[in-house]
C-alpha positions in Angstrom: 8.5 19.1 -9.6 7.4 17.0 -12.6 4.7 19.3 -13.9 6.8 20.9 -16.8 8.4 17.6 -17.8 5.1 15.8 -17.7 3.6 18.6 -20.0 6.4 18.2 -22.5 6.1 14.5 -22.5 2.3 14.8 -23.0 2.9 17.0 -26.1 5.6 14.7 -27.5 3.6 11.5 -26.9 0.4 13.0 -28.2 2.1 14.5 -31.2 3.9 11.2 -32.2 0.4 9.4 -31.7 -1.3 11.8 -34.0 1.4 11.4 -36.7 1.3 7.4 -36.3 -2.5 7.1 -36.1 -3.3 7.0 -39.9 -0.9 3.9 -40.2 -1.1 2.5 -36.7 -4.7 3.2 -35.7 -5.5 2.3 -32.1 -1.9 1.2 -31.5 -0.7 4.7 -32.3 -0.3 5.8 -28.6 1.3 2.7 -27.4 3.9 2.9 -30.4 4.5 6.6 -29.6 5.5 5.5 -26.1 7.9 2.9 -27.5 9.5 5.6 -29.8 9.6 8.2 -26.9 11.5 5.6 -24.9 13.8 4.7 -27.8 14.6 8.4 -28.1 15.3 8.7 -24.4 17.7 5.7 -24.6 19.4 7.1 -27.7 20.3 10.3 -25.7 21.8 8.0 -23.1 24.1 6.2 -25.4 27.3 8.0 -24.3 26.6 6.7 -20.7 26.1 3.3 -22.0 29.5 3.5 -23.7 31.1 4.8 -20.4 29.4 1.9 -18.6 30.8 -0.7 -21.1 34.3 0.8 -20.8 33.9 0.5 -17.0 32.9 -3.1 -17.2 35.9 -3.8 -19.3 38.2 -2.2 -16.7 36.5 -4.1 -13.8 37.0 -7.3 -15.7 40.7 -6.5 -16.2 41.1 -5.6 -12.5 39.2 -8.8 -11.1 42.4 -10.8 -10.4 43.8 -7.8 -8.3 40.4 -7.4 -6.6 40.2 -11.0 -5.7 43.8 -10.8 -4.4 42.9 -7.8 -2.3 39.8 -9.6 -1.0 41.9 -12.6 0.1 44.6 -10.5 1.5 42.4 -8.3 3.8 39.5 -10.8 4.3 39.8 -10.1 8.1 40.0 -6.3 7.8 37.0 -4.8 5.8 37.9 -1.2 6.3 41.5 -1.9 5.0 39.8 -3.7 2.1 37.6 -0.8 1.2 40.5 1.7 1.4 42.7 -0.6 -0.9 39.8 -1.1 -3.4 39.1 2.7 -3.5 42.8 3.3 -4.2 42.8 0.7 -6.9 39.7 2.1 -8.7 41.1 5.6 -8.3 44.5 4.7 -9.8 42.7 3.0 -12.8 40.1 5.8 -13.3 37.2 3.4 -12.6 34.2 3.2 -10.4 32.0 0.3 -9.4 29.0 2.6 -10.2 29.9 3.4 -13.8 27.7 0.5 -14.9 24.8 2.0 -13.2 24.9 5.3 -14.9 22.2 4.5 -17.7 19.7 3.0 -15.0 20.2 6.2 -12.8 20.0 8.7 -15.7 16.8 7.3 -17.0 14.9 7.1 -13.8 13.5 10.7 -14.1 12.2 9.9 -17.6 10.5 6.7 -16.2 8.9 8.8 -13.4 7.6 11.4 -15.9 6.0 8.5 -17.9 4.5 7.2 -14.8 3.2 10.6 -13.7 1.9 11.3 -17.2 -0.4 8.3 -17.1 -1.7 8.7 -13.4 -2.5 12.4 -13.8 -6.1 13.3 -14.5 -5.0 16.7 -15.8 -1.9 17.9 -17.6 -1.2 21.7 -17.7 -4.7 22.4 -16.3 -6.3 20.3 -19.1 -8.0 16.9 -19.0 -5.4 14.2 -19.8 -6.8 12.8 -22.9 -4.1 10.1 -23.1 -5.8 8.2 -20.2 -8.6 7.2 -22.7 -6.1 5.5 -25.0 -5.7 1.7 -25.0 -3.3 -1.0 -26.1 -5.7 -3.6 -27.6 -8.2 -4.0 -24.7 -6.1 -2.6 -21.9 -6.1 1.1 -20.8 -2.8 2.7 -21.0 -3.5 4.5 -17.7 -4.4 1.4 -15.8 -2.3 -1.2 -13.9 -2.7 -4.9 -13.8 -4.0 -4.9 -10.2 -6.8 -2.7 -11.4 -7.8 -4.9 -14.4 -7.3 -8.3 -13.0 -10.5 -7.9 -10.9 -12.4 -8.4 -14.1 -10.9 -11.9 -14.4 -7.3 -13.4 -14.7 -8.1 -14.1 -18.3 -10.1 -11.0 -19.3 -8.8 -9.3 -22.4 -7.2 -6.4 -20.5 -5.4 -8.8 -18.1 -4.3 -10.9 -21.0 -2.5 -7.7 -22.4 -0.6 -7.4 -19.1 0.1 -11.1 -19.0 1.8 -10.8 -22.5 3.7 -7.8 -21.2 5.0 -9.8 -18.1 6.0 -12.7 -20.4 8.0 -10.3 -22.7 9.6 -8.7 -19.6 10.5 -12.1 -18.3 12.1 -13.1 -21.6 14.2 -9.8 -21.6 15.1 -10.4 -17.9 16.3 -14.0 -18.6 18.4 -13.0 -21.5 19.9 -10.1 -19.4 20.5 -12.2 -16.3 22.4 -14.9 -18.2 24.8 -12.3 -19.4 25.7 -10.8 -16.0 29.5 -10.9 -15.6 29.6 -9.7 -12.0 31.5 -11.8 -9.5 31.2 -12.1 -5.6 28.3 -11.3 -3.4 26.6 -8.9 -5.8 26.5 -11.3 -8.6 23.3 -12.9 -7.5 21.7 -9.5 -6.9 22.7 -8.4 -10.4 21.2 -11.6 -11.9 17.9 -11.2 -10.0 17.5 -7.5 -10.5 16.3 -7.6 -14.1 13.3 -9.7 -12.9 12.2 -6.8 -10.6 10.7 -5.1 -13.7 8.0 -7.7 -13.8 6.9 -6.8 -10.3 7.1 -3.1 -10.9 5.0 -3.6 -14.1 2.2 -5.1 -12.2 1.7 -1.9 -10.2 2.4 0.8 -12.6 0.2 2.0 -15.4 0.5 -0.1 -18.7 2.2 2.9 -20.4 4.9 2.8 -17.8 5.3 -1.0 -18.3 5.8 -0.4 -22.1 8.6 2.0 -21.1 10.1 -0.7 -19.0 9.9 -3.3 -21.8 11.3 -1.0 -24.4 14.1 0.2 -22.2 14.9 -3.3 -21.1 15.0 -4.7 -24.7 17.2 -1.7 -25.7 19.6 -2.3 -22.8 19.9 -6.0 -23.8 20.6 -5.3 -27.4 22.9 -2.2 -26.4 25.1 -4.4 -24.1 25.4 -7.2 -26.7 26.7 -4.7 -29.3 29.0 -2.7 -27.0 30.4 -5.9 -25.4 31.1 -7.3 -28.9 33.0 -4.1 -29.7 35.0 -4.4 -26.5 35.9 -8.0 -27.4 37.0 -6.9 -30.9 38.9 -4.1 -29.3 41.0 -6.4 -27.3 42.0 -8.5 -30.4 
């Protein structure tokens, strides 16, 4: 299923690394992954704009939603119908804000497959031999921590976890969701740290770059939404 996309990704990442190597040296492949991720997120900007508009609509509808929740608290089925009618009338959907996350899931899976596959298009996957500082891009933290928690490869992963944590804190503090889903929305960003411990370092770099992009993107789009109101 992913054979063709993985081959394309290997060519793109490998080509970018070759271009960057004279200036970036051993960091070229890691930087190529960052640029690949940024390109993916750039393609998804229209979905992010739609998500921001959806968030604005949900914020505007919040008083009506709370009134419906209070009115039909004892009738969940009626509440769901009334909520669906309200969202349909306003041309909104609760899932709009998830569009960028859903849309980039295949790209993350391609990056994951690229750095766990011994061969790509019938040839040896040379990208697996590349490293970020002392850590192989095709290895996960569980695989390197056996050499010691403070070994050079493990320290690279710990630095990645720290950066993912910083992005998660920033993102969590800016969640505007209300009600039962608010806690889930605030905890969800921290899931990237857990995932990054079990996937190859290359996929962890994808998560970090994408998370940082999302944080910056939301800040810019939310500011534009606020300005649009004034």
